[in-house]
C-alpha positions as CSV (number, residue, x, y, z in Angstrom):
1,M,0.0,0.0,0.0
2,I,1.4,3.4,-1.0
3,D,1.7,5.9,1.8
4,V,0.5,9.0,0.0
5,G,1.1,11.3,2.9
6,L,4.7,10.2,3.2
7,L,5.3,10.5,-0.5
8,L,3.8,14.0,-0.6
9,T,6.0,15.0,2.4
10,M,9.2,13.8,0.7
11,A,8.3,15.5,-2.5
12,V,7.8,18.8,-0.7
13,A,10.9,18.3,1.4
14,I,13.0,18.0,-1.7
15,G,11.0,20.4,-4.0
16,L,10.7,23.4,-1.7
17,P,14.5,23.8,-1.2
18,A,15.0,23.5,-4.9
19,L,12.5,26.3,-5.4
20,V,14.1,28.5,-2.7
21,A,17.5,27.9,-4.2
22,R,16.4,30.0,-7.2
23,W,16.5,33.1,-5.0
24,W,19.2,32.1,-2.6
25,H,22.6,32.4,-4.3
26,L,24.8,29.3,-4.0
27,A,28.4,30.5,-4.2
28,T,29.9,27.1,-4.7
29,V,27.5,25.8,-7.3
30,D,28.0,26.5,-11.0
31,T,24.7,28.0,-12.4
32,S,24.8,25.4,-15.2
33,I,24.6,22.6,-12.7
34,G,21.8,23.6,-10.2
35,F,20.6,22.6,-6.8
36,F,19.3,19.2,-7.6
37,D,22.6,18.0,-8.9
38,V,24.4,18.8,-5.7
39,A,21.7,18.1,-3.2
40,V,19.7,15.0,-4.3
41,G,22.7,12.6,-3.9
42,P,23.4,13.6,-0.3
43,A,19.7,13.6,0.6
44,F,19.2,10.0,-0.6
45,A,22.5,8.9,0.9
46,G,21.4,10.3,4.3
47,L,18.0,8.6,4.0
48,A,19.5,5.3,3.2
49,A,22.2,5.5,5.9
50,G,19.7,6.6,8.5
51,R,17.4,3.7,7.7
52,F,20.2,1.2,7.7
53,V,21.5,2.3,11.1
54,A,17.9,2.3,12.6
55,V,17.4,-1.2,11.4
56,A,20.8,-2.3,12.7
57,I,20.0,-1.0,16.1
58,D,16.4,-2.1,16.5
59,D,16.2,-5.3,14.5
60,P,19.6,-6.5,13.0
61,N,17.9,-9.6,11.5
62,A,16.0,-7.3,9.2
63,L,19.2,-6.2,7.5
64,T,18.9,-9.3,5.2
65,S,15.4,-8.2,4.1
66,L,15.2,-5.6,1.4
67,S,11.5,-5.0,2.0
68,D,12.1,-4.3,5.7
69,L,14.9,-1.9,4.9
70,L,12.7,0.1,2.5
71,I,9.9,0.7,5.1
72,I,11.1,4.2,5.9
73,R,8.1,4.9,8.1
74,S,9.4,2.2,10.5
75,G,12.2,4.6,11.6
76,V,15.3,6.4,10.4
77,E,18.2,7.3,12.6
78,F,18.5,11.0,12.0
79,W,22.0,12.0,12.9
80,P,23.8,9.1,11.2
81,G,21.8,10.1,8.2
82,V,23.1,13.7,8.5
83,V,26.7,12.5,8.7
84,A,26.2,10.4,5.5
85,A,24.7,13.3,3.7
86,L,27.6,15.6,4.7
87,A,30.0,13.0,3.5
88,V,28.4,12.7,0.1
89,A,28.2,16.5,-0.2
90,A,31.9,16.7,0.7
91,W,32.7,14.2,-2.0
92,G,30.8,16.3,-4.5
93,A,32.5,19.4,-3.4
94,H,35.9,17.7,-3.8
95,R,35.1,16.7,-7.4
96,A,33.9,20.2,-8.2
97,G,37.2,21.7,-6.8
98,V,35.5,23.8,-4.1
99,A,36.1,23.9,-0.3
100,V,34.1,21.3,1.5
101,V,33.0,23.5,4.3
102,D,31.9,26.2,1.8
103,R,29.7,23.7,0.0
104,W,28.2,22.6,3.3
105,S,27.6,26.3,4.2
106,D,25.8,26.8,0.9
107,L,23.5,23.9,1.4
108,T,22.8,24.4,5.2
109,P,20.0,26.9,5.0
110,L,18.4,25.0,2.2
111,A,18.7,21.7,4.1
112,L,16.9,23.5,7.0
113,V,14.1,24.5,4.6
114,G,13.7,20.8,3.6
115,Y,13.7,19.6,7.2
116,A,11.1,22.3,8.1
117,A,8.9,21.0,5.2
118,Y,9.3,17.5,6.5
119,E,8.2,18.5,10.0
120,A,5.2,20.4,8.7
121,G,4.3,17.3,6.7
122,C,2.8,15.8,9.8
123,L,-0.3,17.7,8.6
124,V,-0.7,15.2,5.7
125,R,0.8,12.1,7.4
126,D,-0.6,10.7,10.7
127,G,-1.4,14.1,12.2
128,C,0.6,16.5,14.4
129,F,0.9,15.2,17.9
130,G,1.8,17.2,21.1
131,P,0.5,18.1,24.5
132,S,-3.2,18.3,25.0
133,A,-4.6,21.8,24.7
134,A,-7.9,23.7,24.3
135,V,-6.8,25.1,21.0
136,G,-4.8,23.1,18.4
137,L,-5.3,20.2,16.0
138,T,-6.8,16.8,16.4
139,P,-4.5,14.0,15.0
140,S,-6.2,11.3,13.0
141,G,-7.4,8.4,15.2
142,T,-7.7,10.5,18.3
143,A,-10.3,12.7,19.9
144,T,-7.9,15.0,21.7
145,T,-7.0,18.5,20.6
146,M,-3.2,18.8,20.7
147,V,-0.6,21.5,20.2
148,P,0.9,20.7,16.8
149,V,4.6,20.3,17.8
150,G,5.6,19.4,14.2
151,V,4.2,22.7,12.8
152,L,5.9,24.7,15.6
153,A,9.2,22.9,14.9
154,A,8.8,23.6,11.2
155,A,8.3,27.3,11.9
156,A,11.4,27.4,14.2
157,V,13.6,25.6,11.7
158,A,12.4,27.8,8.8
159,G,13.2,30.9,10.8
160,G,16.7,29.5,11.5
161,A,17.2,28.9,7.8
162,V,16.3,32.5,6.9
163,V,18.7,33.9,9.6
164,L,21.6,31.7,8.6
165,H,21.1,32.6,4.9
166,R,21.2,36.3,5.8
167,E,24.4,35.7,7.8
168,Q,26.3,33.8,5.2
169,R,28.1,36.9,3.9
170,R,29.1,38.0,7.4
171,R,30.1,34.7,9.1
172,T,32.5,31.9,8.5
173,S,31.3,28.9,6.6
174,G,32.0,26.7,9.6
175,L,29.9,28.9,11.8
176,I,27.0,28.7,9.4
177,V,27.2,24.9,9.4
178,A,27.5,24.7,13.2
179,G,24.5,27.1,13.5
180,G,22.4,25.0,11.2
181,V,23.2,21.8,13.2
182,F,22.4,23.6,16.4
183,V,19.0,24.8,15.1
184,V,17.9,21.3,14.2
185,A,19.4,19.7,17.3
186,A,17.8,22.2,19.6
187,V,14.4,22.0,17.9
188,R,14.5,18.2,18.0
189,S,15.6,18.2,21.6
190,I,12.8,20.5,22.7
191,G,10.2,18.9,20.5
192,S,11.0,15.4,21.8
193,V,9.8,16.5,25.3
194,W,6.3,17.0,24.1
195,L,6.0,14.1,21.7
196,P,4.6,10.7,22.8
197,H,7.2,8.0,23.5
198,V,7.5,4.7,25.4
199,G,8.9,5.1,29.0
200,D,9.7,8.0,31.2
201,G,13.3,8.6,30.3
202,L,14.9,10.3,27.3
203,T,14.6,8.5,24.0
204,R,17.6,7.7,21.8
205,Q,16.7,10.4,19.4
206,H,16.3,12.9,22.3
207,W,19.6,12.4,24.0
208,S,21.5,12.2,20.7
209,S,20.1,15.6,19.7
210,L,21.2,17.0,23.0
211,V,24.7,15.7,22.5
212,V,24.8,17.2,19.0
213,A,23.4,20.5,20.1
214,F,26.2,20.8,22.8
215,A,28.9,19.8,20.3
216,S,27.7,22.4,17.8
217,I,27.9,25.1,20.5
218,V,31.5,24.1,21.2
219,V,32.4,24.2,17.5
220,A,30.6,27.6,17.0
221,V,32.5,29.1,19.9
222,G,35.8,27.8,18.5
223,L,35.0,29.3,15.1
224,G,33.4,32.6,16.1
225,G,36.4,34.7,15.9
226,R,37.5,33.8,12.4
227,A,37.0,36.0,9.3
228,P,34.1,35.2,7.0
229,R,34.8,33.5,3.7
230,P,35.2,35.7,0.6
231,V,32.1,36.1,-1.5
232,T,32.6,34.5,-4.9
233,S,30.5,34.5,-8.0
234,R,30.2,31.6,-10.4
């Protein structure tokens, strides 16, 4: 059975950044190439790696089943997927003869736009869950009005994307990348508090986001005093 909501979410999560890229200049990307050529490979590599790691952790026996690996809805380990996406983007930058961190900086605000679209996609998937409230949305299959945490997360991440894009000419590439990682990690950490989960302790996704958020702060502090990269035109 085709999951129309998930397919629509993925289409918007990829298509919206491509549309935004028409207005947001990409200093490390030749205009004859375009956004899709440099972003689709990392995106799918991240998705595949995240799914593989999730299956390896939760059900190693399923690694021998292609059908189980392809059920993305069953879970994707987010941060290993991000690492894989960064690695593939770095490989593409190396082949293009541009600095890896500059390519990452170019793609960071657009990656945040895509992630924001994914979070907002809860509206067309199973519904946007969160704490009960008098005003909010009622997820499918429930009779309780809830604060739509996914929509609020999408707004926060989208706002972070705009801020980072505006700061690209004034900040180092490394600082832009660290800022993007912090925005996503912080939003995921805070949002996880309000989303339903099994048990009373922190989930694996929650504590991993906390660790990444702290690490991004350390990196940002270390890079804060460096001069911004020169603006180039291609």
